One Martini backbone bead per residue (centre of mass of N, CA, C, O) as a GRO file, in nm:
protein
   88
    1MET     BB    1   8.295  11.073   8.780
    2GLU     BB    2   8.527  11.166   8.596
    3ARG     BB    3   8.404  11.067   8.331
    4TRP     BB    4   8.154  11.244   8.340
    5LEU     BB    5   8.310  11.518   8.341
    6CYS     BB    6   8.454  11.468   8.071
    7TYR     BB    7   8.207  11.400   7.888
    8ARG     BB    8   8.056  11.672   7.934
    9GLN     BB    9   8.277  11.848   7.761
   10VAL     BB   10   8.199  11.713   7.507
   11ASP     BB   11   8.182  11.791   7.161
   12MET     BB   12   8.011  11.628   6.910
   13ARG     BB   13   8.038  11.839   6.665
   14GLN     BB   14   8.364  11.796   6.617
   15PHE     BB   15   8.269  11.514   6.503
   16PRO     BB   16   8.193  11.355   6.207
   17THR     BB   17   8.224  11.074   6.357
   18LEU     BB   18   8.177  10.819   6.579
   19ASP     BB   19   8.457  10.681   6.548
   20LEU     BB   20   8.630  10.929   6.608
   21CYS     BB   21   8.522  10.979   6.889
   22GLU     BB   22   8.602  10.700   7.012
   23MET     BB   23   8.908  10.730   6.950
   24MET     BB   24   8.956  10.989   7.122
   25LEU     BB   25   8.840  10.877   7.401
   26THR     BB   26   9.045  10.600   7.386
   27LYS     BB   27   9.350  10.674   7.349
   28ARG     BB   28   9.453  10.660   7.682
   29LEU     BB   29   9.344  10.382   7.811
   30VAL     BB   30   9.603  10.201   7.828
   31VAL     BB   31   9.755  10.367   8.039
   32ILE     BB   32   9.542  10.352   8.264
   33GLY     BB   33   9.532  10.042   8.281
   34THR     BB   34   9.830   9.999   8.352
   35VAL     BB   35   9.839  10.158   8.615
   36ALA     BB   36   9.598  10.015   8.757
   37ALA     BB   37   9.724   9.720   8.747
   38ASN     BB   38  10.004   9.818   8.911
   39ALA     BB   39   9.925   9.950   9.193
   40PRO     BB   40   9.935   9.704   9.394
   41TYR     BB   41  10.245   9.649   9.357
   42ILE     BB   42  10.340   9.920   9.458
   43GLY     BB   43  10.219   9.896   9.739
   44LEU     BB   44  10.373   9.636   9.816
   45LEU     BB   45  10.654   9.750   9.790
   46GLY     BB   46  10.624   9.963  10.016
   47THR     BB   47  10.573   9.760  10.243
   48VAL     BB   48  10.837   9.596  10.214
   49LEU     BB   49  11.026   9.837  10.261
   50GLY     BB   50  10.923   9.906  10.544
   51ILE     BB   51  10.995   9.638  10.676
   52MET     BB   52  11.300   9.647  10.611
   53LEU     BB   53  11.364   9.914  10.757
   54THR     BB   54  11.270   9.822  11.036
   55ALA     BB   55  11.466   9.589  11.067
   56LEU     BB   56  11.720   9.758  11.035
   57ALA     BB   57  11.669   9.945  11.280
   58CYS     BB   58  11.664   9.721  11.491
   59ALA     BB   59  11.953   9.618  11.435
   60ALA     BB   60  12.093   9.891  11.495
   61MET     BB   61  11.994   9.911  11.792
   62LYS     BB   62  12.120   9.647  11.892
   63LEU     BB   63  12.422   9.726  11.809
   64ALA     BB   64  12.406  10.003  12.000
   65GLY     BB   65  12.312   9.852  12.294
   66GLY     BB   66  12.005   9.763  12.337
   67CYS     BB   67  11.798   9.956  12.241
   68ARG     BB   68  11.479  10.070  12.359
   69PRO     BB   69  11.185  10.156  12.345
   70ARG     BB   70  10.945  10.256  12.565
   71SER     BB   71  10.761  10.114  12.359
   72TRP     BB   72  10.646   9.909  12.109
   73MET     BB   73  10.489  10.171  11.975
   74SER     BB   74  10.743  10.331  11.991
   75PHE     BB   75  10.974  10.530  11.767
   76SER     BB   76  11.137  10.657  11.973
   77PRO     BB   77  11.446  10.710  12.073
   78CYS     BB   78  11.668  10.649  12.287
   79THR     BB   79  11.916  10.838  12.509
   80THR     BB   80  12.129  10.624  12.646
   81HIS     BB   81  12.263  10.403  12.416
   82CYS     BB   82  12.251  10.558  12.158
   83SER     BB   83  12.456  10.723  11.938
   84TRP     BB   84  12.210  10.868  11.759
   85GLY     BB   85  12.037  10.961  12.050
   86LYS     BB   86  12.182  11.183  12.167
   87PRO     BB   87  12.186  11.446  12.340
   88ALA     BB   88  12.272  11.793  12.290
   0.00000   0.00000   0.00000
């Protein structure tokens, strides 16, 4: 869709030859291809970092006195045992 919108705005009369037109339209294609090829690995890196930070937070909660969230799906800290979660 984006390619169609971009190509729709191209005025073919400004290019003297078809080769020059092709060269100008594909000039930045290598950059787009490189970014697109690496995008899954960047997403995977974010997932791994999220898992590592979660494991670190769980270890910190355990060291802080065995504090457990209200349910295993809740990420809010309890306010009874954790030194960083004491009410103000």
